[in-house]
N, C-alpha and C positions, 0 to 999 in steps of 0.2 A: 328679460321681460319686466315690465312695470305696469301696474294697474292705473286706470284713469284716476282713481282716488289719490294714489301716491304721487302721480305726476302733477296733478292739479295742486296738491298741497305744497310740493316743493317749489312750483312756479309761483304760487301765491306768496310764499315767504320771500322770494326774491323781488316781488313787485310791491312789497310793503306790508303784506299780511293783514290788511284791513278788509272790511266787507267788500269794497269795490275790487280789491286785488283778488279776492277769492272768486268773485263772479267772473271777472275777466279771465283768470287762469282756467277756470272750468270751461269757459266758452272756447278758448284756444285749444285746449287738450281735446275737447269733444270733437272739434272739427277734424283733427288728425285721426281720431278714432273712427270717424265716419268716412274716411278716405278722401277728405278735402284738405290736403296739406297747405294749399295756397292760403286758406283762411285759418290755419292753425298756428303752430309755434314759429313758422316761418315769418310771421308778422313781428316777431321779436327782433328782427333785423332793424326795425325802426325805433326800438327802445334805446334811449340814451339816459345816462345817469343824471344829466342836468335838465331833463324834461321838466317843464313847468308843472306845478301841482294842479290837479283838476279843481276848477272853481266849484265850490259847493253852494247850493241854494240856501238862502237865509230863511226859507220857509214862509216868507211873508206874502208870496204871490203865487197864483196858480199857473202862470205862464212865464217861462224864462227863455232867453236867447243867450247862448254861450259860444264864445270863440275858443275852439279847442286846437288851434293850429300849432301851439307849442306843447301840447300834451301827447302822451302815448295813447293812441286812439282807443284801443280796447278798454283801458282804464277810464277814459273820458266817458265812453258810452255806458260802462257799468256804473260809474258814479252818478251819472244823470238818471239812470233807471232807478237806482236806490233812492235818490232824492225825490223822484217822481212818485214813488209809492207813498211816501209820507204826505206829499202835497195832495194827492188824489184822495187820501183818507180825510184830510182836513177840509178840502174844498168840494169834494164829490167828484170833481173832474180836474185834470191838470195836463199840461203839455210842456215839452221842452224842445227847443229847436237848436241844433248844434251846427256849426259851420267850421270849415277848416279841418275836417276830420280826414286824416290820412290813413290809407291802408285798411279800409273798413272790411270786416268779416261778415259772419252770419248774424241775422237778426233774431233767430229763434231762441237762443238762450236768454236773451234779455226780456222778450215778451213773455216767455215761459216763467221767468222769475216773478214777473208782475202778476201773472195768473195764479201762481202759487200763493201770492199774498192776498188773493181774493178779489183781484181786479180784472177788468177787461182791458187789454193793451193792444194798441195798433202802432206799428212803426214802419218807416220807409227810409230809403237812402237813395239820393240821386248821385250822379257822377258825370264824368266827361262825356260829351256826345259820342255815342257809338251805335245807337239804334235809330233806324228810320221810322217815321210815323207810318201808320197804315196807309198804303197807297203811295208812299213817298219813295225816294231813291237815295236820299242823303241823310246822314246821322244828325239828329237833333237833340235827343236826350240820352241818358245812360241806360244801363240794364235795369236800374230802378227796382230793386226788390221791395216787396211789401209783405208784412207779417201781421198776424193777429193771433191772440191767445186768450182763452177764458177757461175757467174751471180748474178743479183740483183732482188729484188721484186718477182713477180709471176713466172719469168722464172728461178730463182735460183735453182740449183740442188746441193744436198749434199749427197754424198755416204759415208757411214761409216759402214764397215763390219769387223767382225773377220774372219780370214782365217781358223779357226778351226770350228769343228761342234758344239762346246759349249765353254763356258768360264770357268775359274777356279772357279769363283763365283757360276756358275751353279752346279758344282760338289760339292762344299762345302755345298751349300743349300740342295742338294739331300742327302748328308751324314747326315745332321742334321735331315731332315724330314723322312729319310728312304724310300723316293719315288724311284721307279725304273727309270732308265734312258731309253730313247728311244733306240731301236736297232740301231746298226751300227754307234755309235758315239765314242766308247771307247774300250780300250784294257786293260787286266789285266797284271800283272807282267810277265806272260809267253807269252804275245803277242796274247792272245785269246780274242775274243769279249766278253764283259761283259755288263750287265745292272745294276750291283750293284755298287753304287758310292764308297763304301768303298774299292772295289777291283781295282779301276781305277789307272793305272800306266801311261797311255798315251791316249790322244785324237786323233781322226783322222782328217785329213784336210777336210774342207768344199768343197764339190763338187769334191772330188777325186783329180786327178792330177792337175787340174787347180788351185784349192785352195791351194794345196801343193806348186806349183810354185809361186803363189802370196805371200804366207808366206815366201818363200825363198827370194823373191825380197825385202821384208821388212827387213829380216835378213841381207841381203847384204848391204842395205842402212844404217839402224840404228845400226846393230850389228857389221858389218865389217868396212864399210867406216866411220861410226860415232864413233866406238870404244866402243860400249855398250856390245858386246857379251862377256859373262864371267865376267863382272864387278861385283864384290861382293857388290858394293855400291848401285846398282840400275839398272834400265832399260836404254836402248838406245832409243832415239826418234829422228826422222828427220822431218823437215818441209821445204818444197820447195814452192816457189811462183814465178810466173812470170806475167808480165803485157802484156795481149794480145793486148792492144792498140798500142804496139810497132810495130805491123804488118802494121800500117798505114791506111789511109783512104780507100785504095782499098780492105781491108778485114773488113767488118762490122761483127765482131764476135758476137755482141749482136743480130743482126738479124738472124744470122745463128743458134744461141742458141735457139731463139724463134721458128725458123722453126723446129729444131730438136725436141723440146718439143712437138710441134703440131703433128709432124709425129709419135712420140713415143706414145703419149696418144691416138691419133686416131687409132693407131695400137693395142690398148688394153694394152699398157704398163703402169706401175706405175712410175710416176716421183718422185724420192725420194727427200725429203726435209730435212732429217737429224734431225728430232725430234724437230724442233723449236716450241715454245709455245707462246701463248698470255701472255703478262706481267700481265694480270688480272686473269690468272689461279689461282685458290685457292688450297692451300695445307692444309692438315688436322691438327687436334689438336696435334697428335703425332709428326708430323714434327715440329710444332711450339715449342713444349716442348723440343725436341732434339736441335733445333737451340738455344733456350734460354740457355740451359745447356752449349753448346759450347761457346756462346758469353760471358757468365759469366766467364768462365775459361780464355778466351782470353783477356778480358778487365779488369778483376779483380773487376768488380762491377756487381750488379744484372742487368739482361737484361732489357732494356727499359729505363735505366737511363743514 
């Protein structure tokens, strides 16, 4: 057994042990701990020792566009989030658009990090066409997850959702297992509903028209404004952050957030936390063995030495 804390620490050291390495490592380990291995340390298969260093912002502007096609994606996104925190404090609002992002994972850890820094953060990622628009029968956009986070401590809220009915990983897993898909989530090549994973040519948007329009918002931001749409080198990602404290003392946003949480939960609502885990959460032996294999390849020496 190994804890989330120990696993993230060992992985961060192998990734360079800087702030971006620590954030990226914690995001990957957390995904495994949440039962999402496709977004966890399996992404280390794409790490190479000669990967280009992540371009750092010079801090001179509030908006940046970065080509990350030669970088290890989790490090690129983590570095961008860290730079964005400083820019948002300096300018009040800041954004970064990444393109060429390969093997993208979860958004929640990165917007949560920005919320912990006292900011409101919004992020989205587009990808290869796999989701049909509402009322359509052919794929046009990706699963296009969207995330938002604000607040600290018990009041912090983290929303991270795919705008499609399922993910590409869900379909791949169903193809391997042969399990039927739930009704109403996918279409075959002729645009007909199907529950057979091997026949899936398109997913449907989550929640009908609302999910379809949210997916379109992500595509407009990350794909069009950010330049990611149609890029053969990888996905487009955007992260936006602003400092709500800029509203001044007459707007106590933290008190308003606490009040909203109280109203929401009193009304029976679930206050989303974005999957954060205790650092002492234990991961099983299979995870430890997989991590050791990756660390041995990355460091060139047996794990633990």
